[in-house]
N, C-alpha and C positions, 0 to 999 in steps of 0.2 A: 522348547527351543526359544531363545530370545534373539532379537535383532542386535547386532553389534554396531551400535552407533555411539559416537563420543557425546559426552555431555557438553553442551555449548552454553554460551552466555548470550542471551537475547538482549541486545541493547535497544530497547524500544519501550515506549509508553502505551503501545497499542494493545488493548485487550483482545482484539481480533487475532493478532499475530500469536498471542499466547494461546488462545483457544485452538488455532490451527496446528501449532506445534504439538500441543497436548493430544489432539485428535490423531495426529500422525505417529504418536508414540516416540517422538523425538525428545530425549531428556534435555532439560535446560534449566539454567539459573537466570535470574533477571537482573539487569542493570539499567536503571533509568538515567538518562542523561539529556541535557539540553544542548542542542547544537544549532548554530545559525543555519537556517535552511535557504540561504541566498545562493544564487548561482550566476555565472556570467550571463549578461543580457544577450550576448551574441550566440550563446550555446544553442544548438539545434534542440527543439523541444523533446525530441525522442531520446536524447542523451541525458536529460536532467535527472530522471529518477535514479539511474545507476550512479551518476555523479554524486548525488546527495547520499546514497547508500555508502559509497566509498568515503565521503567526507565524514559521515557519522562513525564509520569503522575506524578511521584514523584517530578520532578522539577517544573512542571506546578502548582501543588497544593500549592507550596510555594508562588507563585505569585498571586494566586486567591483562598485563603483558604475557602472562603464562597460559592464557585461555584461548579457546577457539570462539570467536565472536561472530554473531550474525546480526547484520543490520539490514534495514530495508526502507524504501521510500516509494510511495505511489503518486503518480500524477494522472490527472484526467485531462484529456486533450480533445479539443474540437476546433476544426478550421485553423490548425497551427497555433492555437491559443491554449495555454495551461490554465485550468481552473483549480485554484488552490483551496485551502480550507477557508470557509467564509469568515469574515471579520465580525459579522453581526447578522441579525435576522433579515434585514433588508438585503444584505449581500447574498445570503442564502436564497432568498426569493429570486433575486436577479440571476444567480447561477442556474438554479433548477429551471427557471423559465427559459433559459437559453438551451439547456440540454434536452428538455422535454420536447417530444415530437421529432427528434433528430437522432443521428448516430454520432457517437463519440468513441474514443478508446481510452483504455487505462493501461499504463505501463507501470509495472512494479520493478524497481531495480533492487538487487540484492548484493550484499558483499559478505563473504566469509573470510575472516582474517585471523591469523595466528602470528607468532613471532617469526615463523619460517615461510609462511605462504599467504598469498592473497588471491582470491578468486572473486570476480564480480561478473554479473550477468543481468539481463533484464528480460521480462516476458510481457507480451502484449495481448490484450483481449479487447475485441470490438463489442460495443453495446448499442442495441437499438432500444430507445426509450419512447414509450407512447406519449402522445400529447397529454397535457395536464391542465385542468381548469385552475384558476386562481385559488378557489377554496380547497382544492386537493393539495396544492403546493403549501398553503399556509397550515392546513391540517398536519401535513407531514412535518414541517419545520417545528410547529408548536408541540407536537406530540413525541417526536423522535430526536429533537435537538441535535442535528447533524453538524455541529460546529467544529468537531474534531476530525472531520472527514474531508479528504480532497474531493472536490466537485460537489460538496454539500449533500452527499447521500451515501447510504450504506446499502449495498446490493443484498445484504442478508436481512434487511428489515422491510417495512411496509412498501416502500417505493420499489424495491427489487421484486417483491412478491406480486405486486399489482400493476407495475408500470414498465418493468423491463420485459420487452417482448422477445428478444433474441440475444444470444451471446455467441460470438465466435472466439474460442480460446478458453482459457481456464477461469472458471467462476472464482477460484481462490486467488487468482491474480487480482481480480477486481476487489476482493475483500482485503487484499493487502499483502499477500504472500503466496507466490507460486510454489506451493508445498511439494508438488510432484518434482520440480526441478531442484528445490532445496534438498529434498531427500536423496535424489540421485547424486548431487554434488557432495553431500556429506558422506555418502558411502565411499566416494572416491578420495575424500579429503584425508 
């Protein structure tokens, strides 16, 4: 017996999202697109990830109007401030220095869109990160190059293994895709 899931188009450059869909047995094709990831300054930070996922979906459906498209965006938030992808090494050091020894949360917004239907949602996970010495932060940045990751870290690599003390919510949401919810919504789609 095989699962009856539609083949979707993943509109994302994230290798982690590809890996998660593959692990979940969700068939997909890939569409890489560049979308401006700006958002209104007055927007509540908890709404940004879903807003950006919908924005990406709106662009992707223009390129593949007959497909079911999946887009996602993740934001790292601490004290009502969004920590985006670092612009350089110094910015990554600054971001991780602020997250280390504190609690933050990750929201991943998702949009499923076709010519007939649009569903969007977001999922939140709370993260407790242990304190880090400067040499640990520079080791991480120099060896794992987290410049393509919101919050300047990947929960699936060294920092997640050695410094994430506790998670409330989905590990996969922190990685970039709440697969449990995507799977459920696809079954309904």
